[in-house]
N, C-alpha and C positions, 0 to 999 in steps of 0.2 A: 395316808398312802399305803400303810400295811393292810388296812382293812380292804382297800380297793384291790390290792394285789391278790389277797386271799379270795376275794369274790370272783376275780378273773379266773383263777384256777378252778373254783367251785362250779363255774358255769361252762367250762370248756366243753363238756360232753353235750350240754344242751345246745351249744352253738352248732356243733356238728349235726345234731339232730335237726336243728332249724334249717340248715343249708339243704339237708336232704328231705325236707318236709314234703310228703307226697301230695300231689294235687288230685283231688277226687275227679273221677271221670265226668261227673256232672259239671265240673268247672273247667273242662278242657278248653273252652273258648275264652277263658279269662286271660286278661293281659295285666302284667304288673305295671301299674300306672304311676307309682310314686317314686321310683328310683331316680335319683339325681334331680328331683324337683326342689323348688324352694320350700324350705321349712323354717318355721319360727316357733318360739316357745315362750312361756310365761317367765321363765328364769333359766339360768345356766349355772351349773357348778363347775368352777375352774375352766378347763379347756373343752369340756364335754358339751359341745354345742348341738343344736337341733340337727344340723346337717349330718352328724354322725349316725343318725338313725335312718337316713334315707340314701346313704351312699353305697349300699350293697356290700359293705365291708363288715363282716360279723365281728371284727376286732375293734371297731369304733362304736361309740355310743353317745346318747344324750343323757344328761343327768340334770335334775332340777335342784333348787334350793330345798332345805328341809322344812317344808311347810305345806299346808293344804289351803286351797286347792292349787293344782298346777296343771298345765296343759302343753301339748305340742301339736301343731297343726301343719298340714301340707297343702300347698297350692298346686293342684294338678294342671293348672294352665288353661283348662276348659271344663265346662260342665260334663260330667261323666256318670254312667250308671255304675254304682258301687255294689259289688256282690260279696266281697270278702275282705276282711282285715286280718293280717297276721302280725302278732306282737311277740317279740322275743325279749322277755324281761331280764334284766340284771337282777341280782338278789334284792335290790331296792324296788319292789314292785307295788302295784296298786291293788289294794283289797277291794275298794269301791271305785268304779270309774264308768264313764260313758264314752261311746263312740258317736260322734256327731257329724253331720254334713251341713254345708251351707253354700248358697250361691254367691254370697257377698262378704263372707267372713264376719258378719255382724249378727245375722239372724240364723240360729242353729236349730237343727232337727235331730233328735236322738234316734239312732238306728240300732243301738245295743246298749244295755245297761246292766250292771251287776254290782252286788255288794259282797260277793264271795269270790273275788278274784283269786286265782291259784298261783299266779306268777308263771315262771318257766316259759314255755312256748304255747301260745294260744292262737288257734285258727278260728275266726269268728265269721259265720255266715250272716250277712247283713243284706238289706235291700234299701237303696236310697239313691238319690240323684243330687249331685252338687259338684262344685269346683274345688271346694275346700273340705278336708276331712280332719277331724280333731279327736285326739284322746284327751279326755277331761277327767283328771283324777281328783276324787273328792275325799278319799281316805287312804293313807299310806299303810302298808303292811308292816313297816319297820320304822325305826326312829329316824331313818335317813329320808331322802327325797324319793323322787320317781326316776327310774333309769331304764332306758330301752336300748338294746343292741340294734334292733331293727324294728321299724314301723313300716309295714308294707301294705299298700292298698291295691286291691285287684278289682277289675271290672271291665267295662267296655268304654274305650276312650271316646271322648267327644268327637263327633263326626263333622264339626264345622257348622252345624245347624243351630248353634246357640247364639242368640242375639248378642252383639258386642258393639263397641264404639267403632264406627266406620269412617268418621270424618276427620279424625285427628291427623293433622299434618298434611291433609290433602289440599290441592290447589283450589283457590276460590276466585270468584269474579263478582263484580257488583256494578250497579247502575252508576255509582260514583263513590269517591272516598274523600275523607277529610284529612288534611295535613296542615295544621297551623298551630299557633301557640296554645290553643284550647284542646287540641286532639292531634298530637304529632304522629304522623304515619299510621293513621287509623285505617289500615288496609284490610281487605277481606281475610287475609291470613290470620289476623288477630282474633277472629271469631272461631278459628279452628285449631288453636294452639293449646287448648285446655288450660289456659292461664286466665283466671277470672279477673285479673287486674289489667288486662289489655282488651281493646275493643275495636270493632269496625264501626264507622259512622259515614253517612252520606255527606257529600261536600257541603261546606257551609256557604259556598257561593252559588252552587248550581243544584244542590241536592235537597234543599228544604222545600220540596214539592212532591206531588204524587204523580205517578207511582214511583216507588223505590224498591230495589231488590238486591239480594245477595244469594249466590249459589255456590255449590261445592261439587267437584268432580270426584266421585268415589273410586275412579280408576277401572271399574268393571261393573257390570250389571249386579244390582243388589236387591234383596227383598227388604223393604223399609218397614219397621214396625213401631218406631218411636222417634220423635224429634223433641229436643229440649232447647228452649230459647231462654236466655237470661238477658233481659232488656236493660238498657240504660234508660233513664227517664224519657229519652226520645224514642217512644215505642210506637207500635202499630195498633191502631184501633180496629182497622179492617185489613186482613191479609189472608193469603193462601199459602199452603205448603204444596209445592208442585214437584213432579218427577218428570224426567226426560231420558230418552235413550241416547240422544245426540246433542243435547244442550241448546236445541233450537225449538223443538216442538214439545210443549209442556202440557201435562195433565194434572189437574188439581186432585189432591188426596185429603185435603183438609181446608176448611174455609170458615172464617168468622167475621162478624161485624161488631163484636163486643170484646175485643182484646183487652186484657187487664194489665199488660206490662209486667214488670218484675220477672219472676221465673214461671215459665209455662212448660209443663211436660205433656206432650200431645201423643196419644195413642193413634197411630195411622196404619194404613196398609196400602202398599204400592210397590211397583217394580221400576227400577231405572238406574242409570249410571250417574245421573245428575239430580241434585235436589236443590230446590230454590224456595226461599221465603220471598213472596211477592206482595209488598205492601201497597194497598190502594187508598188508605186513609190514615193520616198521622194522628197520633193521640195528643200532640202538642204542636205549637207553631214551628218547632225545629224539624229536623229530618228524621231518619231512622238510624238506630244505633243498637248493636248487640255486643255484649261482653262475650257471650258464648252462643254458638249455633252447633249443636251436637246431633248427629244422625246415628241411629242404632238400627241394627238388623243383621242379616246374613249375606254372604257373598261379598261383592266389592273387592277392593284390593287394600285392605286396612293396613295402616302403619301402626305397629304396637306402640301404645302410649307408655310413658315411663310409669313404673309401678307406683301406686299410691302408698303413702307411709302407713306403717302398722300402728294400731292403737296401743296404748300402754297395757301392760299385764294387769290382771285383776286377781288379787290386789297388786298394785305397782310396787317396785323395789327401788331402793335408793341407788341412783346412778351418779349423783354429783352433790357435793355439799361444801359449805364453808362454815365452820363453827366459830371462827374468829378467836380461837385459842392462841395465846402467845404472850410474849412479854409486852408490857406497856410501852407505847411509843413505836412499836413495829408497824411498818407500812403494810397495806393490804398485799396478800399473796400474789406475786406477779404471774404465777402459773395459772391463776384463776381470774384475776381482775386486772384490767388496764385502765389507767387514768385517761380521762377524755378532757384535756385542758382547753380553755378558750372561753369565749363569751357564750351565753345561752340564747336560745330562740325566744319567741313570744314576748319580746321587749323586756326581758329580764335584766336585772341590774348588777348581777354578780359576774366575777371572772373566776372560772373553775381552774384551780391550780393542778399541778402535776403531783397529786397525792400529798401535797403539803398540808392539806386540811382533812386528811383521813388517816387514822391510826387506830391500833388496838389499845384497849384501856387496861389490859392485864387481868380483867375479870370476865373474859369470854365475850366481849362485845367489840364491834367496830364503831368508832365514833366519827361521824361526818359533821364537820363544824363549819358554820357560816360566821364570818368575822367582818366587823366594820373596819376595813382597811383598804386604802386606795392602791391600785396597781398602775404604775406609770406606763404610759405608752399604749393604753387600752382605750377602747371607745364603747360606751354603753348609752342607752337612752338617758336623758337628763334626770339626775337624781333630784326628787322634789325637796329633800332636806338640804343638800349642799348646793344645788343648782349646777353641779358639775356634770360634764359628759364623760369624764374619766371614770372608769368603773370604781365605785366606792366600797364594794364588798368582795370578799373572796369566799369560795365554798368548794365542795367536793362533788365530782361526778365520775362514775366509773362503770365499766361494762365488761361483759364476757365475749364481745364480738370476735376477738382474736384467739380466744382460748376454749370456748364452749358454745356451740350452736346445736339446737335440737328441735325436733318436731314432735309435739304432743308430750304430755306428762302432767304430773302434779307438781306445780311450782309453788313454793311456800317460803315465807319469810316472817320472822318474829321481830317486830320493830316497835320502838318507842319514838313518837314524833314530838317536835318542839312546838310551843305555842308562841304566837307573836304575829302582829300585822306584817304582811308581806312575805312570810315564810311559806314554802311550798315543797314539802318532802314528797318523794315518789319512789315507787318500786314498779317497774314496768318492763315490757319487752318490745323489741323492734324486729320486723322482718329482716333477715340477714342480707337480703339483696340490696338493702339500703347501702351497705358497705361497698357494693360493687357498682353503684351508680343509679339504681332505681330510686326516683325521688319519692318523698313522703307526699301523700298517704298511700301511694301505689304499692309500697312494700308491706303495709299493714302495721298497726300499732296496737298492743294489748296492754292497757293500764290496769295493773293489779291493785295498786293502792295509790291514791292521791288524797292528801288532807291539806286544807288551807289553814294556815296559822291563825287567821282571824276568826275561824269557826272550827275549833278542834272537837266539836261534838259530831261532826259529819265527815264521812269518808266517801270516796267515789271509786267505782270500777267501770271502765269504758273500753270500747274498741273503736278503732278508726280505720276507714277504708276509703277508696275513691268515691263511693256513693254515699258515705256517711262519715263525716270527720269534723274536727274542731268542735264548735258548739252543736253541730248536728250528729256527733258521734252517738253510738248506742251504748247507754250506760244507765247507772242508777245511783243515787245517794242512799246512804243508810247510816244508822246510828247504833250506839251501844245500848243494851238494856239499861233501863233506869236513867237514860240520857246522860251518862257519864262522859268525861272528856277522854279522848284518845291520848292526850299528852300525859295523863296521870300514871300510865303503866304500859308495859309491853302488851302487844296484841299480835295475833298470828293471822296473816292474810294468805289465802290459798286460792289458786286457780287450777281447777281440774279441766284439762284441755285435751280434746280428742277429736276424732273425725265427725262427731255429731254436734260439737259445740263446746262451750265453756261454762263451767259452773264456778261461781265465786263464793268463797266462804270466809267468814270472820270468826276466829276462835272456834272453828268447827261447825258454825251455824251458817246454813246457806242464805246468802243475802241477794243473789242475783243469778239468773240462769239465761244463757243465750243458746237458742236452738238454731243450728245451722240452716235447716230446711225452712224454718219460719222466717229467719232473716232474709234468705234468698227470695222468699215469696212476698215479702212486705217492705224490704228496705234496699236490697241490692245484693251483688255478689259477695260471697264469703271468701276472703282471700287469705285465710290463716292456716292453710294446710301445707306449710313449707317451713324451713328452718327459721328460728328466731334466736335472739340473744337477750340476756337480761341486763338491766340498767338500774343503778341506785343513784339518786342525786338529791341534793337539797338546794332548791332554787331560792333566790331572793328577788322579790318583785315580779312584775310581769302583768300581762293583760288580765289574767284570771284572779290571782291573789291580790292584786293591787300593790301599792308602794308600802314601804316601811314607814314608821313614824317614830317619834321620840320615845314611845312606850315599848318598841320592839327590843327584846333583850339580845345583846350580843356579848360574847359569842353564843350562838344558838346551836344546840346539838341534837342530831338525829342518831339514835343508837340502834344498831342491828345485832340481834342475838345470834341469828343464823339465817342462811339461805340454803334451801334444799330442793333438789329435783328428783322425782321418782318416775320411773317408766315401767 
């Protein structure tokens, strides 16, 4: 605190100079684009968040953690011509940094770079186009982090002629719609909600025929330049994309007789208020069905879609952890974990207790214990050993659903699994909308670690969604070097999850990678860009691991050294 107060006094004069910074005559037409816009950063020190650098108040600031690299970025809200960037550094300035611009906050173009930054007030003439502007610091000038009183971006504001999503939330119509036990309320609106787990489908009683169509009213005349279709397996082999000014008279702007299904991004050119997918030949005996029908262009009357979640910082920082330190016998921390008592799915044989089977061991571990003990008044599938349908085993299951939900990050746990027929330890995540009523698999499931006690040489990582789930989930088995057993020691399972996909690692070694774009183009919609929560459990029996037998050791223990989330 003393250091910061001294720095505040030291930069007072430069703050005044910054406020009075003259604008060259050549920049007379410039507009300050960044003030009050959304800003994010790789990290934040104490209360000095990114917004402090874009609020127009020279007495507030952003500060980063004390490490390289760090960044702060501004979303200008629309693509703009960038002509100048003004930086007013606190004493913790960048010796080496880049100014970068981007259209999507993923692919960046450098418009200024230096390795001899001077700190103080810098007015940098640049030339670039983008919606996002970033200061990316690669070398600090002090032992502290990076800190900016103001980060100002000047240029020419977007004129509204930048292509954007026009169809979100707009009213739709269709030749027919399905609403039954297989596709409940699969109305046209489901294709325009930017929810990849809801869909439109033609009626199962009248719509499994040709032609079939779905259209959207953009609210005003628009220039259309792209259409994105995410098909259900019931796709169109032959179809047109059509535009209309009145919803009655249609003009084709795209046509194919060799539709591929899955995700199709179509470059088109046309003008109209209404846009229609007009299917003339189905690719299957079923009807037509789209998870998403997105129309891009300019004009129209677009409804702003909710902002997409931000990717984790690079490198990510620790935001949540449980190291399981505490006295032996202590129950899991209720501020982090809640027990999930009851019977299990998948024809499992255990009854999960209210943390009676989960406790710290006093050596920095959580012990999740499966026991051979009956629970009166419960009902499970028939146990092959006892022949009873009363649950013959107890175990532990707990989650962070009520305490910690998050989107994207590095999710990591160090675990030692038990060996034995019928045992099924797991560390996984569920889409948080499961807790508010969305059924599995529409909420999404990300399995980070599963091991079957009957084969402790093999581990599995898998994702489940409406288009790929259960035995059809997308995943991969993998083994340890030297074919060792997972039950012999602790191992660290990691999932690096971001807007581009998920990379699974075992003890730091990449074992499986899921690319979002590839999944969408080959398997179906990617539904994992929303909040999830973590789950730890030790199941007994079930469809996949099979039953226990006389050789299964009880009590069986799953040990967890830590669980950490970085963003």
